[in-house]
C-alpha positions in Angstrom: -14.6 -1.3 8.5 -11.4 0.7 9.8 -8.2 -1.2 10.7 -7.6 -0.8 14.1 -4.2 -0.7 15.6 -1.7 1.7 17.2 0.1 4.5 14.9 3.4 3.5 13.9 5.9 4.3 10.8 7.2 1.4 8.8 10.4 1.1 6.6 8.8 3.1 3.9 7.2 5.7 6.1 3.9 4.7 5.3 1.4 4.9 8.2 -0.4 1.6 9.7 -3.1 2.1 12.3 -7.0 3.0 12.2 -8.3 5.7 9.9 -9.3 9.1 11.5 -10.9 10.0 8.3 -12.3 8.4 4.9 -13.6 10.5 2.2 -15.2 8.4 -0.7 -16.8 10.2 -3.3 -17.4 13.5 -2.2 -19.3 16.1 -4.5 -20.8 19.5 -3.9 -22.4 21.0 -6.6 -23.8 24.5 -5.9 -26.9 25.7 -8.6 -26.6 28.9 -10.6 -30.0 30.6 -10.4 -31.2 33.2 -13.1 -34.0 34.9 -14.4 -37.0 36.4 -12.8 -38.0 33.1 -11.3 -34.4 32.0 -10.1 -34.5 28.8 -11.6 -31.5 26.7 -11.7 -30.2 27.1 -15.1 -26.7 25.3 -14.4 -24.4 24.4 -11.5 -20.9 25.0 -10.3 -19.2 21.7 -9.5 -17.0 23.1 -6.6 -16.1 19.5 -5.7 -16.3 16.7 -8.2 -15.8 13.1 -6.8 -12.8 13.5 -4.3 -11.8 10.6 -2.5 -9.1 10.1 0.3 -8.1 8.9 3.8 -6.1 10.0 6.6 -4.7 8.0 9.7 -4.0 8.8 13.2 -0.7 10.8 13.6 -1.0 11.5 9.6 -1.0 14.9 7.6 -2.6 15.0 4.3 -1.9 18.2 2.2 -4.3 19.4 0.0 -2.8 21.8 -2.7 -3.7 23.6 -5.7 -4.3 27.2 -7.2 -7.0 29.0 -5.7 -10.5 27.9 -7.0 -9.5 24.3 -7.0 -11.8 23.3 -4.5 -9.6 22.6 -1.4 -11.5 24.9 1.1 -14.8 23.4 0.0 -13.5 19.8 0.8 -12.7 20.9 4.1 -16.0 22.5 4.8 -17.7 19.5 3.9 -15.5 17.2 6.1 -16.5 19.5 8.9 -20.2 19.1 7.8 -20.4 23.0 7.5 -21.9 22.5 4.4 -23.7 19.7 2.8 -22.4 17.6 0.4 -24.1 16.6 -3.1 -23.1 13.2 -2.9 -20.3 11.0 -1.5 -19.5 10.0 2.2 -17.5 11.4 5.2 -16.4 8.7 7.8 -14.8 10.0 11.1 -13.1 7.6 13.3 -14.8 4.8 11.5 -18.4 6.2 11.7 -20.5 7.5 9.0 -21.2 11.0 9.6 -22.3 12.2 6.1 -26.0 12.7 6.6 -26.5 13.1 10.4 -29.1 15.6 11.6 -28.0 18.4 13.9 -28.6 16.6 17.0 -27.0 13.4 16.2 -23.9 15.3 14.7 -23.4 17.6 17.7 -21.2 14.8 19.5 -18.9 14.3 16.6 -18.2 17.9 16.4 -15.8 17.5 19.4 -13.8 15.0 17.2 -13.1 17.5 14.7 -12.0 21.4 14.8 -10.5 23.7 12.5 -7.7 26.2 12.4 -8.7 29.1 10.4 -6.3 31.1 8.0 -6.5 34.7 9.4 -5.7 34.8 12.9 -6.8 38.2 13.3 -10.4 37.8 12.2 -11.2 34.3 13.6 -11.1 35.8 17.3 -13.9 37.4 18.8 -12.2 40.9 19.9 -14.7 41.2 23.0 -13.7 38.1 24.6 -10.3 37.6 26.7 -8.0 34.9 25.6 -8.9 32.8 28.4 -12.6 32.9 27.2 -11.7 32.3 24.1 -10.4 28.9 24.5 -12.9 28.0 27.4 -15.8 28.5 24.9 -15.8 25.2 23.2 -15.9 23.4 26.9 -18.9 25.5 27.8 -20.4 24.8 24.5 -19.8 21.1 25.7 -20.8 21.2 29.5 -20.5 17.3 29.8 -17.0 17.8 29.3 -15.2 17.0 32.7 -12.4 19.4 32.1 -14.1 22.3 31.8 -12.3 24.6 33.9 -9.8 27.5 34.0 -6.8 24.9 34.9 -7.5 23.1 31.5 -7.5 26.4 29.5 -4.0 27.0 31.6 -2.5 24.1 30.5 -3.8 24.3 26.9 -2.0 27.8 26.9 1.3 26.2 28.3 1.0 23.4 25.5 0.9 25.9 22.4 3.7 28.2 24.1 1.8 30.8 25.6 2.1 32.2 29.0 -0.4 31.4 31.5 -0.6 34.7 32.9 -2.0 35.9 29.3 -5.4 34.5 29.8 -6.9 37.8 30.6 -5.6 39.4 27.7 -7.7 40.4 24.5 -6.6 39.5 21.1 -5.3 42.6 20.1 -2.7 42.4 22.7 -1.2 39.6 20.7 0.9 39.1 17.6 -0.1 37.1 14.6 2.0 34.2 15.8 0.6 34.2 19.0 -2.9 34.4 17.8 -2.6 31.5 15.8 -1.3 29.3 18.8 -4.4 30.7 20.7 -6.6 29.5 17.7 -4.6 26.0 18.1 -5.3 26.1 21.9 -9.2 26.5 21.1 -8.9 23.7 18.7 -7.5 21.2 21.2 -9.6 22.0 23.9 -12.1 19.2 23.2 -9.4 16.4 22.5 -10.3 16.3 18.7 -8.9 13.6 16.7 -8.8 15.6 13.5 -8.1 19.1 12.7 -8.5 20.9 9.1 -6.0 23.4 8.8 -7.2 26.1 6.2 -4.2 28.2 5.1 -2.9 28.6 8.9 0.1 30.2 8.1 -0.4 32.1 5.2 -1.0 35.6 6.8 2.4 35.2 9.3 5.7 36.0 8.5 8.1 33.3 7.3 10.0 33.1 10.9 6.6 33.0 12.4 5.5 30.2 10.3 8.3 28.0 11.0 7.7 28.3 14.7 3.9 27.5 14.2 4.4 24.5 11.8 6.8 23.1 14.3 4.3 23.5 17.3 1.6 21.8 15.0 4.0 18.7 14.3 5.0 18.7 18.0 1.3 18.2 18.9 0.7 15.8 16.5 3.6 13.4 17.7 2.0 14.0 21.2 -1.5 13.7 20.5 -1.5 11.5 17.3 -3.6 14.2 15.6 -4.7 13.7 12.0 -4.2 16.8 9.9 -6.1 17.8 6.7 -3.8 20.6 5.9 -4.8 23.0 3.0 -2.3 25.3 1.5 -0.9 26.7 -1.9 2.5 27.1 -0.5 4.8 24.0 -1.6 7.4 24.8 0.8 5.1 24.7 3.8 3.6 21.5 2.2 6.9 20.0 1.8 7.9 20.7 5.6 4.7 19.4 7.3 3.3 16.8 4.7 3.3 13.2 5.1 1.0 12.7 1.7 0.0 15.5 -0.7 -3.4 15.7 -2.8 -3.1 17.9 -6.0 -6.6 19.3 -6.9 -7.3 21.0 -10.2 -10.8 22.1 -10.7 -12.9 20.2 -8.0 -11.1 17.1 -8.4 -7.7 15.4 -7.2 -5.1 14.7 -10.0 -2.4 13.2 -8.4 -2.0 11.5 -4.8 1.3 10.5 -3.5 3.8 10.6 -0.5 5.2 13.8 -0.2 8.9 12.5 -1.2 7.8 10.7 -4.2 5.7 13.4 -5.4 8.2 16.1 -5.0 11.4 14.2 -6.4 9.3 13.0 -9.2 5.5 14.2 -10.0 3.6 12.1 -12.5 0.6 14.7 -13.5 1.4 17.7 -15.9 -0.2 19.8 -13.4 1.9 19.0 -10.5 5.0 19.4 -12.5 3.7 22.9 -13.4 3.3 23.8 -9.7 6.5 22.5 -8.7 8.2 24.2 -11.6 6.7 27.6 -10.5 7.6 27.2 -6.9 10.6 29.5 -5.8 13.7 27.6 -4.6 16.2 29.0 -2.1 19.2 28.8 -4.8 18.5 31.0 -8.0 21.2 29.4 -9.8 19.9 25.7 -9.6 18.8 24.0 -12.6 14.9 23.3 -12.4 12.2 22.1 -14.9 10.8 25.3 -17.2 7.1 24.6 -17.3 4.5 27.4 -17.6 0.8 27.1 -17.2 -0.9 29.4 -19.9 -4.1 30.9 -19.3 -6.6 30.7 -16.2 -8.2 27.7 -14.6 -11.6 27.2 -16.4 -14.8 28.0 -14.8 -16.4 25.2 -12.5 -19.5 26.0 -14.1 -18.5 25.1 -17.6 -15.5 22.7 -17.2 -13.8 21.3 -20.5 -15.0 18.0 -21.8 -12.9 15.4 -21.5 -9.5 16.1 -19.1 -10.1 19.3 -17.4 -6.7 20.2 -17.6 -6.1 19.8 -21.5 -6.7 23.5 -22.2 -3.8 24.3 -20.1 -1.5 21.5 -20.5 1.7 21.7 -22.7 1.4 17.8 -23.7 -2.3 17.7 -24.7 -3.3 15.4 -27.2 -6.7 14.5 -29.0 -7.4 11.9 -26.6 -7.2 14.3 -23.8 -9.9 16.7 -25.5 -12.4 14.0 -25.6 -12.0 11.2 -23.3 -11.9 11.8 -19.3 -8.9 10.5 -17.5 -9.6 8.6 -14.1 -7.2 7.9 -11.1 -5.2 5.0 -12.0 -2.7 3.2 -9.5 1.1 4.4 -10.2 2.3 1.9 -7.2 3.3 2.6 -3.9 0.1 3.9 -2.9 0.3 6.8 -5.1 -2.2 7.8 -8.0 -2.7 10.1 -11.0 -5.3 10.8 -13.6 -3.4 11.6 -16.9 -3.6 9.5 -20.5 0.3 9.8 -20.3 2.6 7.3 -19.2 4.4 8.0 -16.3 
């Protein structure tokens, strides 16, 4: 059973309070069908045993290269696709295999902010209608009125008089604010943000991220923040889960992970990230080759084909997440 209580930060920055989201052993395998009879010949292991928790008021960032399974995890959490195995608990309730009608009340408790602020808004609807649409889909909601929409506009930094404008009349940053207002309409406890600022200019990114942090402080929102940009992650995250080929290879608090990454893949990602001072010294660790196909992952450690520290054991024995103290985990045969 999830712990109950009021969210707070302890002296080490760890969150205490109840869990907004608990994910355990989550898997998603997509069958690959070939031949005239379209029989499944193999399967793509897009997500392969992912576990994590997020507490009220906390941001967990999922990072990794394209194809690592980050967005698939977000879709599984939101029950937009069905899992192959594992469980998802929202606010202490198992929602993994709920049917369509049973799932409907829980959809109010979790919302998504999409990557593309241009494609995620209906161009034929006014901004006010876009934000009001979730309220119309749940007519039992007591705040389904224009007054509620106006308050949401003001909450995300949009002028109330813009409710009758269409999406093309807004800038990219304003459209993403509109997407945030829509996500907040039903008072969710969890928001999945899938690359929400990657399509925005750097200065606008900072504004949207700061808005998200302010909303989190005020409303105790839990964020599952999916990103490949480590600079963005360092700004908004509390904890970071690094994914590679469908699995989490390192999970740690933001400060600990950026100061002392334990997994070679995490070290390579941080080494590749640009830094403001080009003269500053940083570790040189270059990833060679491409990520293997999730339809044919390598034996042993999935990362050994690109790891500069791989040994014979890495090629034949699969490492599992192990505790490294202070709430951090990593999966590697090497000692930290």
